[in-house]
C-alpha positions, 0 to 999 in steps of 0.5 A: 518543523513544517514537515513534522507538522505535515506528518502529524496531520498525515498520520491518521490518514496513514493509519486509515489507509493501512487499516483499509488495505488489511481489512480488505484482505480479511473481508474478502477471505471471510466472504470466501469462507475463511474465518481466520482474520475475524477470529484474530480480531483483524476485521476491525476499523481500529488501525492499532490492530493493524500496525507493524512496528517496523513498517510504521517506523519506515513511514516516519523515517522515509518521510522525515529524512527522505521526503517521501512516504513508504511503509507497511502494516501487519499482514492479516492471517489467511488460511487458504485451506478454507477456499474451494480453490486455494490458488484462485482464492489467494489471488482474489484475497491478494488483489483486494488490498492493492485494489482498496489502496488504488480506490482510496487514491482515486478519491483523493485524486478527485479532491486534489483536482478539485482543489487546484482552481481554489488556490494557485499557490498549492502548485508549490507542493513543498511550499508549506500548504499543509492541506495540499501536502497532507492530501497529496502525501495520503494519495502518494501513500495509497498509490505506492502501497498499491504498486509495491504490494503488486510486486510479484515476490513473496510475501507481497500480494503480487506473489499471490496474484502470480501464484493464481496462474501457476500449476499446482506443483509450481504453486506449492514450491512458490509458497515455500518461498514465503518463509524467506519473505523478510529476507527479500524485503531486506534485499530490496532495501539494502541491496537493490534500493536504488533501482527499486525506488527508481522503478517505483518512482517511475510507476508512481509518476505514470499513475499520477499523470493519469489521476492528477491532470490538474498538476502536469508540472509535478510529474 
């Protein structure tokens, strides 16, 4: 019951985090000359416009049954042909989403570090302190979204970043892999799930040791 209650408090922060990630992509693309996201109504603070049914379900399932939070939002449409430099434009747009999540995570980390002296019992992360649990999970979501999206496989943001350093011919071949994006995601979850989440967990702990020095025992 406690986990379900925490999830109910967490959902608004999840929605805002996903919205911020996608709007960041759309805003940067718009600033670079691409009106596609705006034309599709995706430059909005309404999180409902950014929901992906499967990605949203993953947030709920992974938390209720796995004790961690993982999922994704509906990608913002971007047309690189509006950019003066297709590859560099997509690289900058790709970086905008993870950067926004890391920025949110830093803000949440500052709040969590300030909370630590207030009550020693919030060190017990799974002990029922709803305020701490919700803030910590929101922090976790943003760090994990940032790290996960930087993985350099299509269609994740990391593939756009890697694409910015390829030759034009290699980049064209690389973008062709986007059509198999869902297959890559399914491979991660059903074939390489254990090693992938081990790597993701290790990266999360390393980041958290830097951002959450008030909680050394947690990581």
